[in-house]
N, C-alpha and C positions, 0 to 999 in steps of 0.2 A: 504493500500500500504506500501511496505517496501522500505527503502532507498537503496543506493548502495555504495560500497566502491571502485569500479573500474570504470574507464572511459568507458570501453567497455560494461559494464552492463547497463541495462535500469535504468532510474531514479526510476521507480516504476512498480509494477505489481499487478494485481487483484487476486481474489481467483481462477479464472480460468487460471491463469498464462499468461494472455495477458500482453504484455509489453507496457510501456508508456514512452514517452519522455516528460518531464515537462519543460516548458519555461515561463519566464515572461519578459515583456518589458515595458518601460516607453516612448518609442519613436516610430518612424515610421517603425522600423524593429526589428526582433528578432535575437539576437546573438545566435550562435550555439556552437562551440567548437574549440579547437586548433587542428591543424593537421588533418583536415577533408580530407579524401581521398576515393577512391573507396571502401576500406574496411569499412569505416564509413558508407557510403551510403547503403551498403548491410545490415548493422544492422538497420539503420534508416528506411529502406523500410519494416521492419518487426515489426514496432512499431506504436501504436497510438500516436498522439501528442496532448497534452493539453497545450494551450497557454493562459496566462492571460496578458491582457493589463491593466496598471494601473498607479498609482502615488506613489512615495516614500514620505511618510509623517513622521512627527516626531513620530507618533504612530505605524508606520510600513507600509507595502505595502498595498495599498487600490486598490482592483480590480475594474476596470470600465467595462471591457468586458472579457468574458471567452469563449473560443472556443475549440472544439475537432475536430481533423482532422485525417482521414485515410491516410495512406501513398500515396494512389492514388491521394488524394487531393493536395499533395505537389509535384506532378510530374513536374510542371513548374520549381520549384526550383531544384529538383533532376536532371532533364534533362539538365539544364544550367550548373550545376556542372560537370555532366558526360561529356558534350561536351568539357569543359575546360580540364578535365583529359585526354580525348582521344587525344586532340591536343598535350598535353605534352608527352603522351606515344608515339605518332608518332615520335617525336624527339628522344626519347630513342631508338626506333627501328632502327633509322638511325645509331646510335652509335653501337648498337649490330650487325647490318649488316656489318659495317666496321670491327668490331672485329672478326666476323665469317669469313669474307674473308681473314683476316690476320692470321687465323689459331688458334684462341682461342678455347680451349676445350669446349665440350658440358657442362661439369660441371661448368666451369667458366662462360659461357654464361647464364646458368640457374640461377646461384647465382647472377650475375649482374642484370639479368632481375627481379628477386625477390626483390632485394634491390631497383632498380629503381622504380618498381611498388609501393612498400611500401612508397617510398619517394615522390610520386606524391600526394601532398596535397595542401590544401588551408587553410590559417589561418582564423578562425572565419568568415565563410561566413554568411551573414545576409539573413534571409527570410523576404521578403517584407511584411509589414502589410497587404497590399492589397491581397496578395496570401492567407493569413490566412482568412481574412474577406470574400473574394469572394468564396473560395473553402471549407472552414471549416464550421462547424455547431455551431451556438451560443448556449451556455448553460447558465443556470441561475447562475449569480454571487452572487445573494442576498439570495438564498435559497439552502443551502447545500443538503437537502433531495431531492429536485427537481433535482439538478445538478447530484447527484448520480444516480437517476432514468434515467435521460437523457443520461448519459454516458453508463449505462447498456444497454439501448435501442439501442444506437448507435452501441455499440460493437456487440450486438446480430444481428442487421440488416446489419452490414458491417464487417464480419469476416476477419481476416488477412489471407493471403495465407499461406498454410503450408510451413514450412522450409524444406530444403533438408538435414539438419543435423541430 
């Protein structure tokens, strides 16, 4: 896997160019990112997730449990965020309707809508550990060779949906 230099890119990808989001946690939830919005979810819904739960020790991070999840496994989390974004967008549409009735140009309305849509975000939403444990697939944290084989098998059996880009 290769690292990333841009927040919009995946954390890693494999030789088949499957994208992965990598997370670690020491508590009951997994932190995600700043400024998560509909644009972020569209990217996350096209990535596998690998989550390590563990402990920060003086010698480094010690993994206790390791999971892989298909985006479909994280639907409860994604749906909750999308519902919040939809509620915020509903309020933005009210403002756009007032501007439309007041005679704002189509160009101004489109620009405002794009800015409003991009601005609908949530800061660092947490994925509950229970969502990962219940819906994800546990993989070997003690045997890297076995973990790689498990990840390959998971990816082969649960392909990502093709993207429209």
